[in-house]
C-alpha positions in Angstrom: 0.1 -0.1 0.0 1.5 3.2 -1.1 1.8 5.9 1.4 0.2 9.2 1.5 2.5 12.2 1.5 2.1 13.4 5.4 3.1 9.5 6.4 6.3 9.7 4.5 9.4 11.0 5.4 11.6 13.2 3.8 14.1 10.8 3.1 10.7 8.8 1.5 9.8 11.6 -0.7 13.3 12.6 -2.1 13.5 8.3 -2.7 10.5 8.7 -4.8 11.0 12.5 -6.6 10.9 12.6 -10.3 10.4 16.3 -10.7 13.1 19.2 -10.7 16.6 18.5 -9.7 17.1 18.8 -6.1 20.6 18.2 -4.2 20.9 17.2 -0.3 23.5 15.2 1.4 22.2 12.2 3.0 22.9 13.3 6.6 20.6 16.4 5.9 17.5 14.0 5.0 18.1 12.8 8.5 18.4 16.3 10.4 15.8 18.0 8.8 13.1 14.7 9.4 14.1 15.0 13.0 13.8 18.8 12.8 11.0 19.6 10.5 8.4 17.3 11.5 6.9 19.4 14.7 6.1 22.0 11.2 4.3 19.4 9.2 0.9 20.2 10.3 1.3 23.7 10.7 0.7 27.2 8.4 4.4 26.8 7.6 6.1 29.8 5.7 9.1 28.7 4.5 12.0 30.7 2.8 14.6 28.9 0.7 18.1 31.0 -0.6 19.7 29.3 -3.3 16.8 27.0 -5.1 18.9 25.8 -8.2 17.0 23.9 -9.9 13.8 24.3 -8.1 13.5 20.9 -6.8 13.9 21.5 -3.1 10.5 23.4 -3.5 8.6 20.6 -5.5 9.8 18.4 -2.1 9.0 20.5 0.9 5.3 21.4 -0.8 4.7 17.5 -0.5 6.3 17.4 3.3 4.5 20.4 4.3 0.9 20.1 3.3 -0.7 22.5 5.2 2.7 25.0 4.4 1.2 28.8 3.9 3.8 29.8 1.7 7.0 28.6 0.5 9.3 30.9 -0.9 12.5 30.1 -2.7 15.1 33.0 -4.3 18.4 32.6 -6.2 20.7 35.0 -8.0 20.4 32.4 -11.5 18.6 34.5 -14.3 17.9 31.2 -15.7 15.4 30.2 -12.5 12.7 32.8 -13.8 12.0 29.7 -16.2 10.8 27.6 -13.3 7.1 27.2 -13.1 4.6 25.6 -10.2 1.3 24.3 -10.3 1.2 24.5 -6.6 0.5 28.2 -5.9 1.6 28.4 -2.5 5.3 27.9 -4.1 6.5 31.3 -5.3 10.3 32.3 -6.8 12.3 35.3 -6.6 15.2 35.7 -8.9 18.1 37.9 -7.8 20.9 38.1 -4.6 19.1 37.6 -1.6 21.1 40.0 0.1 20.4 43.2 -1.3 17.3 45.6 -0.2 15.4 44.8 -4.0 15.2 40.9 -3.1 14.7 41.5 0.1 11.5 43.1 -0.8 10.3 41.0 -3.4 10.6 38.0 -0.9 8.8 40.2 1.4 5.6 40.6 -0.8 4.7 36.8 -0.3 5.4 36.9 3.5 7.0 39.4 5.8 7.7 36.8 8.2 8.9 33.0 8.3 8.8 29.9 10.4 11.8 28.3 8.4 14.3 29.9 6.3 17.0 27.8 4.9 20.3 29.1 3.6 21.9 26.6 0.5 23.0 30.0 -1.3 26.5 30.3 -2.8 28.4 28.9 0.8 30.8 31.7 1.0 31.2 33.1 4.1 30.4 36.3 3.5 26.9 35.7 2.0 26.1 33.4 4.9 26.8 36.0 7.7 25.2 38.8 5.5 21.8 36.5 4.6 21.8 35.3 8.5 22.0 39.0 9.5 19.1 40.4 7.5 17.0 37.6 7.5 16.9 36.2 11.1 14.9 39.2 12.2 12.4 38.2 9.5 12.1 34.7 11.2 9.2 34.0 13.7 9.6 33.5 17.5 9.7 29.9 17.8 11.2 29.5 14.1 14.3 27.4 12.6 17.0 29.4 10.7 19.2 26.6 8.7 22.4 27.0 7.5 23.6 24.0 4.2 26.7 23.2 3.4 29.2 24.6 6.1 32.1 22.3 4.9 32.7 24.8 2.2 33.6 27.0 5.7 36.8 25.3 5.2 37.9 26.0 1.9 39.6 29.1 1.0 37.6 29.5 -2.0 34.4 30.3 -0.1 36.2 32.3 1.8 37.3 30.0 4.6 39.8 28.1 6.4 40.5 25.4 8.8 41.0 28.4 11.6 39.8 31.3 9.5 38.5 33.8 11.7 36.2 35.5 9.7 34.8 32.2 8.3 31.2 31.6 8.4 31.5 28.5 10.7 33.7 31.0 13.0 31.2 33.5 13.0 28.4 31.0 14.1 30.4 30.0 16.9 30.7 33.1 18.3 26.6 32.8 18.4 27.2 30.7 21.3 29.3 33.6 23.6 26.1 35.6 22.4 23.7 33.1 23.9 25.9 33.2 27.4 25.6 37.0 27.1 24.5 37.3 30.9 27.5 34.9 32.5 30.1 37.7 30.7 30.9 39.5 33.9 31.6 42.5 32.2 29.3 45.0 30.8 29.5 44.9 27.1 26.6 44.4 24.9 25.9 41.3 22.6 27.3 42.7 19.6 30.6 43.9 20.7 31.7 40.0 20.4 30.6 40.3 16.5 32.5 43.9 15.7 34.9 41.9 13.5 32.4 40.3 11.4 30.2 43.9 11.5 33.9 45.5 10.2 34.7 43.0 7.6 31.1 42.6 6.0 29.1 45.5 6.8 26.3 43.2 8.6 25.3 43.8 11.9 22.3 42.3 13.7 20.6 44.8 16.7 20.6 43.7 20.3 17.3 42.8 20.5 17.7 40.6 17.7 21.0 39.0 19.3 18.6 38.5 22.5 16.4 36.4 20.6 18.9 33.5 19.4 17.6 30.6 21.8 19.9 28.0 20.5 22.6 26.7 18.1 23.2 23.3 17.0 25.8 22.1 14.9 25.7 18.7 12.5 28.2 17.4 9.6 27.9 20.8 7.3 24.7 22.2 9.0 24.0 24.6 11.1 20.6 25.2 13.2 19.6 28.7 15.3 16.4 28.6 17.3 14.6 31.9 17.6 12.6 32.3 20.7 11.9 35.6 23.1 14.0 37.2 24.8 12.8 35.8 28.3 12.9 32.6 27.1 16.6 32.9 26.5 17.5 33.8 30.3 18.8 31.3 32.8 16.0 32.3 35.1 15.7 31.2 39.0 17.7 28.8 40.5 15.7 26.0 41.1 16.6 23.4 44.3 13.9 20.7 45.3 14.4 18.0 48.2 15.0 18.1 51.8 17.9 16.3 52.3 21.6 17.2 51.9 24.5 15.1 53.1 26.7 18.1 51.4 26.4 21.8 50.6 23.4 21.8 52.4 23.8 25.9 52.1 21.8 25.3 48.5 18.7 24.9 50.0 18.7 28.5 50.2 19.5 29.6 46.9 16.1 28.2 45.3 15.1 30.7 43.5 17.7 33.0 42.9 19.3 34.3 39.9 22.3 33.8 38.3 24.9 36.9 39.0 28.3 36.8 37.1 31.4 37.5 39.3 32.9 41.2 38.0 35.7 39.8 35.1 37.5 43.3 35.6 41.0 41.6 36.4 40.2 38.7 33.5 42.3 39.5 30.8 40.8 37.0 28.4 37.3 39.2 29.5 38.7 42.5 27.9 37.5 43.8 24.6 38.6 45.3 22.3 41.1 43.7 20.8 38.6 40.6 19.7 41.1 37.8 19.0 40.6 38.1 15.4 41.5 41.6 15.3 44.6 41.1 17.5 45.5 37.6 15.0 45.6 40.0 12.4 47.6 42.6 13.7 50.1 40.2 14.9 50.1 38.8 11.4 50.6 42.5 9.7 53.3 42.4 12.2 54.9 39.4 11.1 54.9 40.4 7.8 56.5 43.6 8.5 59.0 42.0 10.6 59.8 38.9 7.8 60.0 41.9 4.9 62.4 43.4 7.6 64.4 40.3 7.9 64.2 39.7 4.1 65.7 43.0 3.6 68.4 42.5 6.0 69.6 39.1 5.2 70.1 40.9 1.8 72.0 43.3 3.0 73.9 41.0 4.9 74.3 39.1 1.7 76.1 42.4 0.4 78.2 42.9 3.6 79.3 39.3 3.3 80.0 39.5 -0.3 82.3 42.9 0.6 83.8 41.5 3.7 85.0 38.7 1.4 86.2 41.0 -1.3 87.9 42.7 1.8 89.5 39.5 2.6 90.7 39.2 -0.9 92.7 42.4 -1.1 93.7 41.8 2.9 95.4 38.7 1.6 96.9 39.9 -1.5 98.6 42.8 0.6 99.8 40.2 3.6 101.6 38.5 0.3 103.0 41.6 -1.0 104.0 42.9 2.7 105.4 39.4 2.7 107.3 40.0 -0.2 108.3 43.3 0.6 109.7 42.4 3.6 111.9 39.3 1.9 113.2 42.1 -0.3 114.1 44.0 3.0 116.0 41.5 4.6 117.5 40.5 1.5 118.5 44.3 0.6 119.4 44.6 4.3 121.7 41.6 4.1 123.4 43.7 0.7 123.7 46.8 3.0 125.6 44.9 5.6 127.6 43.2 3.0 128.2 46.8 1.5 128.8 48.2 5.1 131.7 45.3 5.6 133.2 46.3 2.6 133.2 50.3 2.8 135.0 49.4 6.3 137.5 47.1 4.6 138.3 49.9 2.4 138.6 52.1 5.1 141.1 50.4 6.5 142.5 49.7 3.7 143.0 53.5 2.7 144.3 54.3 6.6 147.1 51.5 6.0 147.8 52.6 2.8 148.4 56.4 4.1 150.1 55.4 7.7 152.7 53.0 4.9 156.4 54.6 4.4 155.6 54.6 0.6 153.1 56.7 0.9 155.4 59.2 2.9 158.0 58.5 0.3 155.5 59.0 -3.1 154.3 62.2 -1.3 156.5 65.0 -3.5 155.9 62.8 -6.8 152.1 62.9 -6.6 152.5 66.5 -5.2 154.2 67.4 -8.2 152.1 65.0 -10.7 148.9 67.1 -9.3 150.8 70.3 -10.1 151.4 69.3 -13.4 147.7 68.2 -14.2 146.2 71.9 -13.0 149.0 73.1 -14.8 
């Protein structure tokens, strides 16, 4: 016996679908069955960002038989060709992160009970879409972000530890939920300031206070929205009469949580946010690496100059050694000449002191006279 749509699971509907193409990962169908089952009988208003071939809208129309309106938005102009027999299904062609597309979507429904972001998967688009459309989510509604595995890839503006990826943004929302325990008088938006600066998108304080929970699955994040008062920790509940330890807890029944001031806690001081500090440190590191590279080049040039000077010094030392050797040789010759000169002087003195030198004196004078005459 064939099952009716109301009794078929989402996986059943996908398995039997023969219309327009729809593309979902297996785990999505399991997760969505758990998340969406309570809404099947309600007059649901659904918005899906990124519909590609439009098959998901056909399946949603069968899964949510009592839905009031099903709106799909896609930037691809080819989606203008999509046609549906179900009057509840509508398609808006345009960039969902523009005012024009948002106004076109709002024509069909001002607010939604379920919003699914299956758009570009780029971090900037995911964050901007959440900021733009979460205020349009009804209290008790669900905002789903698909294909977050792309958040780990550079091509989609992400990376494993990229502080501005869509996953990093969604993780930061966990801090927003626990705002009352910060122990610092910061507004919730303070921990999202760097995303606001980078993507030009920010939620107001009231919208942030309505984030009830965040759930992560493989490649999927689910954000639930409820009234502010439903998101507070509330009074402490202590019950029972027998306590073998910590009996003072009995007096805490009905007490409200008051966070201790964290003024002296360096990890609770803003600014800077970790990602801003990291960016500054990486910028400094880049400057340091550039300076190091320049110093290395300068050092290599100095090493080359020192090498040249060393060669010149070696050459001069060789010349000095040669000159010293020549000097020693010259000194030896001078000493030899001095010795010869002393010997000659002694010989001359001996001659002049000899008898023959005295006897021949008249003859030398006569010869000298004759030369002058």
